[in-house]
Each structure stands twice: as structure tokens, then as C-alpha cells.
C-alpha positions in Angstrom: -6.0 -3.1 3.7 -3.8 -6.1 3.9 -0.4 -5.7 5.4 1.9 -5.5 2.4 4.9 -7.8 2.2 8.4 -6.5 2.4 8.9 -7.4 -1.3 5.8 -5.2 -2.1 7.2 -2.4 0.0 10.5 -2.5 -1.8 8.8 -2.5 -5.2 6.6 0.4 -4.1 9.7 2.5 -3.2 11.5 1.6 -6.4 8.4 2.4 -8.4 7.9 5.7 -6.6 11.3 6.9 -7.5 10.6 6.3 -11.1 7.0 7.6 -11.1 8.0 10.7 -9.2 11.2 11.3 -11.2 13.4 10.8 -8.1 11.9 13.9 -6.4 12.5 13.0 -2.8 10.2 15.6 -1.4 7.3 14.3 -3.5 8.1 10.7 -2.5 8.1 11.7 1.1 4.8 13.5 0.7 3.1 10.5 -0.9 4.6 8.1 1.7 3.6 10.1 4.7 0.1 10.8 3.2 -0.6 7.2 2.6 0.8 6.1 5.9 -1.9 8.4 7.4 -4.5 6.9 5.1 -3.6 3.4 6.1 -3.9 4.3 9.8 -7.3 5.9 9.3 -8.5 2.9 7.4 -7.2 0.6 10.1 -8.9 2.7 12.8 -12.2 2.4 11.1 -12.0 -1.2 9.9 -10.4 -2.5 13.0 -8.9 -5.3 10.9 -5.3 -5.1 12.1 -3.6 -4.2 15.3 -2.7 -0.6 15.6 0.6 0.1 17.3 1.5 3.2 19.3 4.5 3.6 17.0 2.2 3.9 13.9 0.0 6.4 15.7 2.9 8.5 16.8 4.6 8.3 13.4 1.4 9.4 11.6 0.6 12.3 13.9 4.1 13.6 13.8 4.0 13.5 10.0 0.6 15.3 9.9 1.5 17.9 12.4 5.2 18.5 11.6 6.6 16.8 8.5 3.9 17.4 5.9 3.5 21.1 6.7 7.3 21.4 6.4 7.6 19.4 3.2 8.6 21.8 0.4 6.8 19.8 -2.3 3.5 19.6 -0.4 3.7 23.3 0.6 4.3 24.4 -3.0 1.5 22.2 -4.4 -0.9 22.6 -1.4 -3.7 24.3 -3.4 -3.5 21.6 -6.1 -3.7 18.7 -3.6 -6.4 20.1 -1.3 -9.5 19.3 -3.5 -8.0 15.9 -4.3 -7.5 15.2 -0.6 -11.0 16.3 0.3 -12.5 14.2 -2.6 -10.5 11.2 -1.3 -11.8 11.8 2.3 -15.4 12.1 1.0 -15.0 9.0 -1.0 -13.6 7.1 2.0 -16.7 8.1 4.0 -19.1 7.2 1.2 -17.4 3.8 0.7 -17.6 3.0 4.4 -21.3 3.7 4.3 -22.0 1.8 1.1 -19.9 -1.3 1.9 -22.7 -2.6 4.1 -25.4 -2.0 1.6 -27.9 -4.8 0.8 -27.3 -4.1 -2.9 -24.3 -5.6 -4.6 -23.9 -2.6 -6.9 -23.4 -0.3 -4.0 -20.9 -2.7 -2.3 -19.0 -2.8 -5.6 -19.1 1.0 -5.9 -17.8 1.2 -2.4 -14.9 -1.1 -3.2 -13.8 1.2 -6.1 -14.7 4.5 -4.5 -12.3 3.9 -1.6 -9.4 3.8 -4.0 -9.9 7.4 -5.2 -6.8 8.3 -3.3 -4.7 6.7 -6.0 -5.5 9.8 -8.1 -3.1 11.7 -5.7 -0.3 9.4 -6.8 -1.2 9.9 -10.5 -1.5 13.7 -10.0 1.9 13.7 -8.4 3.3 12.1 -11.5 1.5 14.7 -13.6 2.8 17.6 -11.6 6.4 16.3 -11.8 6.5 15.2 -15.4 3.5 16.6 -17.3 0.8 14.9 -19.2 3.0 12.5 -21.2 4.7 11.2 -18.1 1.4 10.8 -16.3 0.0 8.8 -19.3 3.1 6.7 -19.3 2.8 5.6 -15.7 -0.9 6.0 -14.7 -2.1 2.5 -15.8 1.0 0.9 -14.1 0.2 2.8 -10.9 -3.4 1.7 -10.9 -2.4 -1.9 -11.6 0.3 -1.9 -8.9 -2.2 -0.8 -6.3 -5.0 -3.1 -7.5 -3.9 -5.9 -5.1 -7.5 -6.8 -4.0 -10.5 -8.0 -5.9 -14.1 -7.3 -5.2 -15.6 -10.6 -4.2 -19.2 -9.5 -3.6 -18.2 -8.4 -0.1 
């Protein structure tokens, strides 16, 4: 994953407030979860330098902050299958990205983004179906910052 610019980070936080109806616990859950996802990806890809600060921040989040987050605790059973599907997709994508066949490399590119469904699910849980439909395409487009170039 490319390192996102400060401008992108600011836009992400602004969007999150709107997408998640200013529910700070939901925003914190999504931020912490995707911070861990980013670290995991960096550990596997080895495409960016990993700092001790990032490792410490993520492990503190996973062991302390997320289990104490009221939003995550309340919605745990809803998120668990989505999280496991995201993890499984991540593993499948990492295997398929080195395929000899273009169609599997393309599938890997898209499969690794299944975690975006967690963001869309959060919008649904907070605002219902109509809110989810209002923001889901915008969410997908905001996070579509890379293109498949026959990797």
C-alpha cells in the first residue's frame, strides 16, 4: 500500500466522520483496525520501512484499545465473519498475485480490498440501508487509489 499523503489522511478523517455519523467509537475502531491491516500488509510485502512505533501502536491497539472499544464490543459478532473473510481474502490475494495467469493476478488485486466491506458495514450499522447506499460507492471510490496494471 502506498504511503498516503497528509492531504489524503485529512480527507479520510473528514469522510469517516460523515460516513460514520460522527460516532467516535466507530471511527476509532475503523482507524485502529486498518492501522493493523496496513502493518500486516507491510510485513508481508516488505515494501516500506516498518517502524517500532508503528508495531507498538498496532499491538497496543489490538491487545488493549480494540477489546475496550464500546462500538467494537457491541458489534463484535457482526464484524467477526467480515474480519475473517478479509483475512482469508488477504491470504488468497498474496498467493494469487504471483500467478502466471493475468486473471488470477487481477483477481488478487481486487480480493485484497475486501476489507473495505468493513467500512461499508460500519456505515450500514450506524445509519441503516439508505445511509449505506448513499455512501458506499463514495467509500469504494475513495479507497480505489491504485490501478491494476497487469502486475
